[in-house]
TIGU-886971 format. One record per residue (C-alpha): residue in one letter; x negated, z negated, y negated. Coordinates in steps of 0.25 Angstrom, whole numbers, plus 2048, in hexadecimal, padded with zeros to 3 digits. Example, Ala and Ser with C-alpha at 12.3 -4.5 7.8 and 13.67 -1.06 7.14 Angstrom:
<kefis>
A7CF7E1812S7C97E3804
</kefis>
This chain:
<kefis>
MF1C22CFE0GF29232FDEFF28231FCFVF2823CFC5YF1A23EFC1YF18239FB3GF12246FAEAF1F24EFB2YF26249FA7AF1E251F9DAF2325DFA4YF32258FA4FF31255F95EF2C263F92VF38269F99AF4125FF92RF3B263F85VF3D272F88EF4B270F8BAF4E267F7FLF49273F76RF5127DF7ESF5D275F7CLF5B277F6DGF59286F6FIF4A286F6ETF4128AF79YF32288F7BKF31297F7DSF3729AF70MF2E291F69EF22296F6FDF272A5F6DSF282A1F5EGF1929CF5EIF1C28DF5FLF16284F6AMF19276F6DPF0D26EF73VF1025FF77LF08256F6ENF0C249F75FF14244F81SF18235F83IF2022FF8EEF24221F93YF2921FFA1FF34215FA5KF38219FB3PF33223FBDGF39230FC0FF39234FCFYF38241FD6DF45249FD6DF4B240FCCLF54248FC2IF50244FB4TF56247FA6IF4D248F9AKF53245F8CTF4B24DF82TF4C24AF73IF4624EF66AF47243F5DQF4324AF50LF42258F4APF3425DF4DGF2A261F43VF1D267F48KF1F25DF54IF2B25AF5DRF2D24EF66FF3624EF72DF3B241F78YF3F240F87QF46236F8FTF46238F9EFF51233FA7NF54232FB6AF61236FBCQF66227FBAMF63229FABEF5721FFABMF4C222FA1LF40226FA9NF37229F9CQF3722CF8EAF2D236F87NF2A23FF7CTF2224BF79EF1D250F6BLF1A25FF6AAF15267F5EFF1A274F59IF0D27DF58SF0B28CF55RF06294F61DEFE29CF57SEF7292F4FMEF9286F58KEFD27EF4CPF09275F4AVF1627CF45RF24278F41PF2E279F4DPF37285F4EAF42285F44RF4C288F4FLF4727BF56IF49273F49EF57279F47SF5B276F56LF57268F54KF5D264F46PF6B262F4BHF66257F54FF60250F48TF6B24CF3E
</kefis>
């Protein structure tokens, strides 16, 4: 059809989430190495315009509030003309790799986020 497959956006948002954390100095690997996993609890998306194969897209990723045992990422996807294609969010939990129970986020993550919430 020439359109971006709707399910591909979940993978795009994973990359956007990883890069958002990396921009704060936190990597998924460092969290996993410290025993914290981040499974997705919820994924929601609303489509406005189609993306087309070979389009260059921009994904704006935000974290609207300091996380507790959960963290929510909000996304807006734009094409090269800066038209919004969709908006979405994912909610993830912080869980212990050993117990598989919810845990608080790493202190380093909270410290990295605090300056953005005044």
